[in-house]
DRENDO-1510 file (C-alpha; in Angstrom, 1 decimal, always signed):
<recs>
REC; n; res; u; v; w
REC; 1; MET; +1.0; +18.7; +93.8 .
REC; 2; ASN; -1.0; +21.5; +92.2 .
REC; 3; LEU; -2.0; +21.2; +88.6 .
REC; 4; THR; -3.8; +23.5; +86.2 .
REC; 5; PRO; -7.0; +22.1; +84.8 .
REC; 6; ASN; -5.4; +21.4; +81.4 .
REC; 7; THR; -2.5; +19.3; +82.9 .
REC; 8; SER; -3.1; +15.6; +83.5 .
REC; 9; LEU; -1.3; +13.2; +85.9 .
REC; 10; VAL; -2.4; +10.2; +83.8 .
REC; 11; PRO; -0.7; +8.7; +80.7 .
REC; 12; TRP; -4.1; +7.8; +79.3 .
REC; 13; GLN; -2.7; +6.0; +76.3 .
REC; 14; ASN; -1.3; +3.4; +78.7 .
REC; 15; ILE; -4.5; +2.9; +80.7 .
REC; 16; ASP; -7.3; +0.3; +79.9 .
REC; 17; THR; -8.9; +0.0; +83.3 .
REC; 18; VAL; -9.7; +2.7; +85.9 .
REC; 19; LEU; -10.2; +1.3; +89.4 .
REC; 20; LEU; -11.9; +3.7; +91.8 .
REC; 21; ASP; -12.5; +3.7; +95.5 .
REC; 22; MET; -15.9; +4.9; +96.6 .
REC; 23; ASP; -16.0; +6.8; +99.9 .
REC; 24; GLY; -13.6; +9.8; +99.9 .
REC; 25; THR; -12.6; +9.2; +96.2 .
REC; 26; LEU; -15.8; +9.3; +94.2 .
REC; 27; LEU; -18.1; +10.3; +97.0 .
REC; 28; ASP; -17.7; +13.1; +99.6 .
REC; 29; LEU; -16.4; +11.6; +102.8 .
REC; 30; ASN; -18.3; +14.2; +104.7 .
REC; 31; TYR; -21.3; +11.9; +104.7 .
REC; 32; ASP; -19.5; +9.0; +106.5 .
REC; 33; ASN; -17.6; +11.5; +108.8 .
REC; 34; GLN; -20.9; +13.0; +109.9 .
REC; 35; ILE; -22.2; +9.6; +110.8 .
REC; 36; PHE; -19.2; +8.3; +112.7 .
REC; 37; GLY; -18.2; +11.6; +114.1 .
REC; 38; HIS; -21.6; +12.8; +115.2 .
REC; 39; LEU; -24.7; +10.7; +114.6 .
REC; 40; LEU; -23.3; +7.4; +115.9 .
REC; 41; PRO; -21.6; +8.9; +119.0 .
REC; 42; SER; -24.8; +10.8; +119.9 .
REC; 43; ALA; -27.0; +7.7; +119.6 .
REC; 44; TYR; -24.4; +5.6; +121.5 .
REC; 45; ALA; -24.2; +8.2; +124.3 .
REC; 46; LYS; -28.0; +8.3; +124.6 .
REC; 47; GLN; -28.3; +4.5; +124.7 .
REC; 48; ASN; -25.6; +4.1; +127.3 .
REC; 49; SER; -26.1; +7.2; +129.4 .
REC; 50; LEU; -22.7; +8.6; +128.5 .
REC; 51; SER; -21.6; +12.1; +127.7 .
REC; 52; ALA; -21.1; +12.8; +124.0 .
REC; 53; GLU; -17.4; +13.2; +124.5 .
REC; 54; SER; -17.1; +9.9; +126.4 .
REC; 55; ALA; -19.1; +8.1; +123.7 .
REC; 56; ARG; -17.0; +9.6; +121.0 .
REC; 57; GLU; -13.7; +8.7; +122.7 .
REC; 58; GLN; -14.8; +5.1; +123.3 .
REC; 59; LEU; -15.9; +4.6; +119.7 .
REC; 60; HIS; -12.8; +6.2; +118.3 .
REC; 61; SER; -10.6; +4.1; +120.4 .
REC; 62; HIS; -12.3; +0.9; +119.3 .
REC; 63; MET; -12.2; +2.0; +115.7 .
REC; 64; MET; -8.5; +2.5; +115.9 .
REC; 65; GLN; -8.1; -1.0; +117.2 .
REC; 66; LEU; -9.9; -2.4; +114.1 .
REC; 67; LEU; -8.3; -0.1; +111.5 .
REC; 68; GLY; -7.4; -2.1; +108.4 .
REC; 69; THR; -9.6; -5.1; +109.3 .
REC; 70; MET; -12.9; -6.3; +107.8 .
REC; 71; ASP; -14.8; -5.5; +111.0 .
REC; 72; PHE; -13.8; -1.9; +110.7 .
REC; 73; TYR; -16.0; -1.7; +107.6 .
REC; 74; ARG; -18.8; -4.2; +108.6 .
REC; 75; PHE; -22.2; -2.8; +109.5 .
REC; 76; ASP; -23.2; -6.0; +111.3 .
REC; 77; TYR; -20.1; -5.8; +113.5 .
REC; 78; TRP; -21.0; -2.2; +114.6 .
REC; 79; ARG; -24.6; -3.2; +115.1 .
REC; 80; GLU; -23.5; -5.9; +117.5 .
REC; 81; PHE; -20.9; -3.8; +119.2 .
REC; 82; THR; -23.1; -0.7; +119.7 .
REC; 83; GLY; -26.6; -2.3; +119.8 .
REC; 84; LEU; -27.6; +0.3; +117.2 .
REC; 85; ASP; -29.3; +0.0; +113.8 .
REC; 86; MET; -26.4; +1.1; +111.5 .
REC; 87; VAL; -28.6; +1.1; +108.4 .
REC; 88; ALA; -31.1; +3.4; +110.0 .
REC; 89; LEU; -28.4; +5.7; +111.2 .
REC; 90; HIS; -26.9; +5.9; +107.7 .
REC; 91; GLU; -30.3; +6.5; +106.2 .
REC; 92; GLN; -30.9; +9.4; +108.5 .
REC; 93; ALA; -28.1; +11.3; +106.7 .
REC; 94; ALA; -28.7; +10.1; +103.2 .
REC; 95; GLU; -29.2; +13.6; +101.9 .
REC; 96; LEU; -25.5; +14.2; +102.4 .
REC; 97; ILE; -24.5; +11.5; +99.9 .
REC; 98; CYS; -23.0; +13.2; +96.9 .
REC; 99; PHE; -20.2; +13.0; +94.4 .
REC; 100; LEU; -17.0; +14.8; +95.0 .
REC; 101; PRO; -16.6; +17.8; +92.6 .
REC; 102; GLY; -16.3; +16.6; +89.0 .
REC; 103; ALA; -16.4; +12.9; +89.8 .
REC; 104; ASP; -19.7; +12.2; +88.0 .
REC; 105; THR; -18.4; +14.1; +84.9 .
REC; 106; PHE; -15.2; +12.1; +85.1 .
REC; 107; LEU; -17.1; +8.8; +85.1 .
REC; 108; GLU; -19.1; +9.9; +82.1 .
REC; 109; GLN; -15.9; +10.9; +80.2 .
REC; 110; LEU; -14.3; +7.5; +81.0 .
REC; 111; THR; -17.3; +5.7; +79.5 .
REC; 112; ARG; -17.3; +7.9; +76.4 .
REC; 113; CYS; -13.6; +7.1; +76.0 .
REC; 114; GLN; -14.3; +3.3; +76.3 .
REC; 115; LYS; -12.2; +2.8; +79.4 .
REC; 116; ARG; -13.2; +0.0; +81.7 .
REC; 117; VAL; -14.4; +1.4; +85.0 .
REC; 118; LEU; -14.6; -0.5; +88.2 .
REC; 119; ILE; -15.4; +0.6; +91.8 .
REC; 120; ALA; -13.5; -1.3; +94.4 .
REC; 121; THR; -14.5; -0.4; +97.9 .
REC; 122; ASN; -14.1; -1.7; +101.5 .
REC; 123; ALA; -17.7; -0.7; +102.2 .
REC; 124; ASP; -20.0; -3.6; +102.8 .
REC; 125; ARG; -23.0; -4.4; +100.7 .
REC; 126; GLN; -25.4; -2.7; +103.2 .
REC; 127; SER; -23.5; +0.5; +102.9 .
REC; 128; LEU; -23.3; +0.1; +99.1 .
REC; 129; ALA; -27.1; -0.3; +98.9 .
REC; 130; ILE; -27.7; +3.0; +100.6 .
REC; 131; LYS; -25.3; +4.9; +98.2 .
REC; 132; GLU; -26.6; +3.0; +95.2 .
REC; 133; LYS; -30.1; +4.1; +96.0 .
REC; 134; ALA; -28.9; +7.7; +96.2 .
REC; 135; LEU; -26.7; +7.9; +93.1 .
REC; 136; ASN; -27.3; +4.8; +90.9 .
REC; 137; LEU; -23.6; +4.0; +90.9 .
REC; 138; ALA; -23.9; +0.6; +89.3 .
REC; 139; ALA; -25.3; +2.1; +86.1 .
REC; 140; ARG; -22.3; +4.5; +85.8 .
REC; 141; VAL; -19.5; +1.8; +85.9 .
REC; 142; ASP; -18.8; -1.6; +84.6 .
REC; 143; GLU; -18.8; -3.3; +88.0 .
REC; 144; VAL; -18.9; -2.6; +91.7 .
REC; 145; ILE; -16.7; -4.8; +93.8 .
REC; 146; SER; -16.8; -4.9; +97.6 .
REC; 147; SER; -13.8; -6.4; +99.5 .
REC; 148; HIS; -16.4; -8.2; +101.7 .
REC; 149; ASP; -17.0; -10.5; +98.7 .
REC; 150; TYR; -13.4; -11.7; +99.1 .
REC; 151; GLY; -13.3; -11.6; +102.9 .
REC; 152; VAL; -10.1; -9.4; +103.0 .
REC; 153; PRO; -9.8; -5.6; +102.8 .
REC; 154; LYS; -7.9; -3.7; +100.1 .
REC; 155; GLU; -5.0; -3.3; +102.5 .
REC; 156; ASN; -4.4; -7.0; +102.1 .
REC; 157; GLU; -2.4; -8.4; +99.2 .
REC; 158; ALA; -4.9; -11.3; +98.9 .
REC; 159; PHE; -7.6; -8.8; +97.9 .
REC; 160; TRP; -5.6; -7.8; +94.8 .
REC; 161; HIS; -5.0; -11.4; +93.7 .
REC; 162; ALA; -8.7; -12.1; +94.0 .
REC; 163; LEU; -9.6; -8.9; +92.1 .
REC; 164; VAL; -7.3; -9.8; +89.2 .
REC; 165; GLU; -8.6; -13.3; +89.1 .
REC; 166; GLN; -12.2; -12.1; +89.0 .
REC; 167; THR; -11.8; -9.2; +86.6 .
REC; 168; GLN; -8.8; -10.3; +84.5 .
REC; 169; LEU; -7.6; -6.7; +84.6 .
REC; 170; ASP; -3.9; -6.1; +83.7 .
REC; 171; PRO; -2.2; -4.4; +86.6 .
REC; 172; ALA; +0.4; -2.8; +84.2 .
REC; 173; ARG; -2.5; -1.0; +82.4 .
REC; 174; THR; -4.6; +0.0; +85.4 .
REC; 175; LEU; -5.0; +3.3; +87.2 .
REC; 176; PHE; -6.1; +3.1; +90.8 .
REC; 177; ILE; -7.5; +6.1; +92.6 .
REC; 178; ASP; -8.0; +6.1; +96.4 .
REC; 179; ASP; -7.8; +8.5; +99.4 .
REC; 180; THR; -6.2; +6.1; +101.9 .
REC; 181; GLN; -2.4; +5.8; +102.2 .
REC; 182; ARG; -2.3; +2.2; +103.4 .
REC; 183; VAL; -4.6; +1.1; +100.5 .
REC; 184; LEU; -2.6; +2.9; +97.9 .
REC; 185; ASP; +0.6; +1.4; +99.2 .
REC; 186; ALA; -0.9; -2.1; +99.0 .
REC; 187; ALA; -1.9; -1.5; +95.4 .
REC; 188; LYS; +1.5; -0.2; +94.5 .
REC; 189; ARG; +3.3; -3.1; +96.2 .
REC; 190; PHE; +1.0; -5.5; +94.3 .
REC; 191; GLY; +2.0; -4.0; +91.0 .
REC; 192; ILE; -0.8; -1.6; +90.0 .
REC; 193; ALA; +1.0; +0.6; +87.5 .
REC; 194; GLN; -0.6; +4.0; +88.2 .
REC; 195; THR; -1.8; +5.1; +91.6 .
REC; 196; LEU; -3.4; +8.5; +92.5 .
REC; 197; ALA; -4.5; +10.0; +95.8 .
REC; 198; MET; -7.5; +12.2; +96.2 .
REC; 199; ALA; -6.3; +15.2; +98.2 .
REC; 200; TYR; -9.7; +16.3; +99.4 .
REC; 201; PRO; -11.8; +13.3; +100.4 .
REC; 202; ASP; -14.0; +15.4; +102.7 .
REC; 203; THR; -14.9; +18.7; +101.1 .
REC; 204; ARG; -15.3; +20.3; +104.5 .
REC; 205; LYS; -11.8; +19.4; +105.8 .
REC; 206; PRO; -8.2; +20.3; +104.8 .
REC; 207; ALA; -6.3; +18.4; +102.2 .
REC; 208; ARG; -5.0; +14.9; +103.2 .
REC; 209; GLU; -1.3; +14.3; +102.7 .
REC; 210; THR; -0.3; +11.1; +101.0 .
REC; 211; GLN; +3.3; +10.0; +100.6 .
REC; 212; GLY; +4.6; +8.1; +97.6 .
REC; 213; HIS; +1.6; +8.7; +95.3 .
REC; 214; PRO; +0.8; +11.8; +93.1 .
REC; 215; SER; -2.3; +13.6; +94.4 .
REC; 216; PHE; -5.0; +15.7; +92.8 .
REC; 217; ASN; -7.5; +18.3; +94.0 .
REC; 218; HIS; -10.3; +18.1; +91.4 .
REC; 219; TYR; -11.3; +15.6; +88.7 .
REC; 220; ASP; -10.9; +18.3; +86.1 .
REC; 221; GLN; -7.1; +17.7; +86.5 .
REC; 222; LEU; -7.4; +14.2; +85.1 .
REC; 223; LEU; -9.4; +15.1; +82.0 .
REC; 224; SER; -6.5; +16.3; +79.8 .
REC; 225; GLY; -5.5; +13.6; +77.3 .
REC; 226; LEU; -8.7; +11.6; +78.0 .
REC; 227; ILE; -10.2; +11.6; +74.6 .
</recs>
């Protein structure tokens, strides 16, 4: 769905809490994709005397087996599986950590409008620490929540029950923005009133199609009516 900058997808008068994913929603997924698509396979290939293509295929196959589980997102799991220092690998590319276009301005406007702003991510605390150091995320929102604190990913209904219990947010007056179909579907099934999909989680790749949720291209599209 394409919108002009002065058209908003959000009925802001009905929203008290804005719940935001981190990677691919607030932050450019190019950073993570460069690590898992290039840096990690290269280091894994060197360590195991593999071709770059073979290393990439092995890692991708294993990632697909773990998709939607906590281990998929856990630094310690990948350190044990690969024998590589995941924190060091991520720090090598830290200069790529950045907001998606307009995301930082959107956060500032939400604060000015006295909306409650929460980050809810599947990234573990080690990943969060690297991005926190780069962008000072915690100071920009009311709370940063990792699904690892609950032991279940956002794809799991138990995450949403734990989130509501901890934060006391009202699902009927909450907007949730994410870039992943299965997570948006889980939020909608649970009863989050408004869901939005980020169409361009990685600024260097084509738009990502998401079914059943309105999508947007740039955070400017959400500012209309946010006063």
